[in-house]
C-alpha positions, 0 to 999 in steps of 0.5 A, a space after each residue: 450594602 457593600 457585601 451584597 454588591 461584592 458577592 454577585 460580582 465574585 459569583 459572576 467572575 467564578 461563573 465566567 472562569 468556569 465557562 472558560 474552563 469548560 470551553 478550553 477543555 475540548 480545545 485541549 483534547 486534540 493536543 493531548 491526542 496528538 501527544 498520546 499518538 506521538 508517545 504511542 509511536 515512540 513506544 512502538 518504535 522502541 519496542 521494534 528496535 528492542 526486538 531488532 526485527 521488522 516482520 514483513 508479509 509479501 508474496 515473493 511471486 510478483 515480479 518485479 516488486 517481490 520475487 525470487 532471483 532465478 540465479 540465486 533464489 534470493 527474495 528481491 524486487 522493488 518493494 523488497 529493496 524499499 522496505 529493506 531501506 525503511 528497516 535500515 532507517 528504523 535501525 532494525 533488520 527486515 524479516 520476510 514471511 511469504 504468503 499468497 495474496 488472498 491470505 496476506 492480510 489475514 496474516 497481518 491481522 493475526 500479527 504474524 508480521 508488522 506490515 505488508 509490502 506487496 504493492 498494496 493499492 490505496 483505496 477507501 476500504 483498505 484505508 478504513 481497515 488498515 493504516 496505509 503509509 505514504 505512497 512509495 510507487 504510482 502506476 496505472 492500469 493496463 490490460 494484457 490480451 493475446 497478440 492476435 486480439 483486435 477486439 479489446 482496445 478500450 475499457 468499454 470492450 471489457 464488459 461481458 468478457 473474462 479476466 484472470 485476477 487474484 480474487 481480492 486484488 485491486 485489479 479484480 475490483 477494477 475488472 468487475 467495475 468494467 463489467 468483466 467476469 473475474 476468474 480467480 488465479 494466484 498471481 500475475 504469471 498464472 493470469 498471463 498463462 490463462 490468457 495465453 491458453 485461451 481460458 480467459 480473454 484478458 488480465 488487468 494489472 499495472 503498467 509497471 508489472 506488465 512492462 517488466 514482464 515483457 522486458 524479462 520474457 520477450 513473450 510476443 504471444 500476448 500484448 498490452 491491449 490498451 492503457 488507462 493512464 487517467 486511473 492512476 493508482 498509488 501503492 503503500 505499506 499496510 499496517 494494523 491500526 494498533 501498530 503505532 508504527 505508521 509515523 516512523 514508517 512515513 518518516 523513513 519514507 520521507 528520508 528515503 525520498 529526500 536522499 534519493 534512495 527511492 529514485 535510485 531503486 526505481 531506476 534499477 528496476 524501471 529506468 525511472 523514479 516511480 515513487 511520484 
C-alpha cells in the first residue's frame, strides 16, 4: 500500500519538473540569443581591429556631407568626419571607396566595404534589408526652384511637375509620393543644374544640403520654394545584416555624442548640432 502511494507521488513530481523545464527553455532562448549577438559583435570587432581598417562606401560628391575640398582635393565633409571619429573610437583607420549613389548599396552587398556613410535616410525598406545605426544627423525636406518661380510654394503644387533626383534616393521617393515625375540625375549639383537650365521644375533635398549650397555658391538664380519641416528625416550608417558591427558602431556614436564630438562637427559645417 505504501509503495502504491509513493510511486504516484514520485511520478507526479517528475512530471512537474519536466513541465517546468519545458516552460523554462523558451524563456532562456532570448538570453542565449543576446549572448550570441554580443559574442558575434565582439568577434566582428576583433576581426576588424585585426585588419586595422574600416572600409567605407561614400559618394564624395554630396557637399557638405561627403565631397572633395576644392583647395586640396581631399575627401572631407560632415559624414566623413563623423565616420572617421567612429573609426578612431573602434581603434582602426578609415578607408574610403567612392561610388555613385545608385550603385553604392550594391558595393555594400558585394562586401567591397563594411558600411555606407552617405546621409542614408532611415526608412522601413532599408531597415528590413540592412542594419542601420543610430541616427547621426536629422534634417527635413526643402524644394529648390528657379528664382522667378512663383507657382511652387507648397507640397500640393508639386503634382504633375518634374523634379530631378538620384533615382534610388529617399528624395526621389518623396517626390513621387508628392505626385512629381522624377528625372534621374547623378547628384545634387546635377539636379540644381537641371533646375537652372529649365529641364525640370524643381529638386527635393534636405535643408542642410540646400543651405550649404547657397552659402558656398551665393547662387541667386535658384531659391528654396518651400520647406516641409514636419517631415523630419534621420540619417544613419548602413551595414550588412551579417556584419556584426552594428553594436560597436552605435557604442562609438553614443560616446561621440557624450563627449561633444558630434556637436563640434555639426558646428563646423552648419553652425549647429545636427545630430539631434
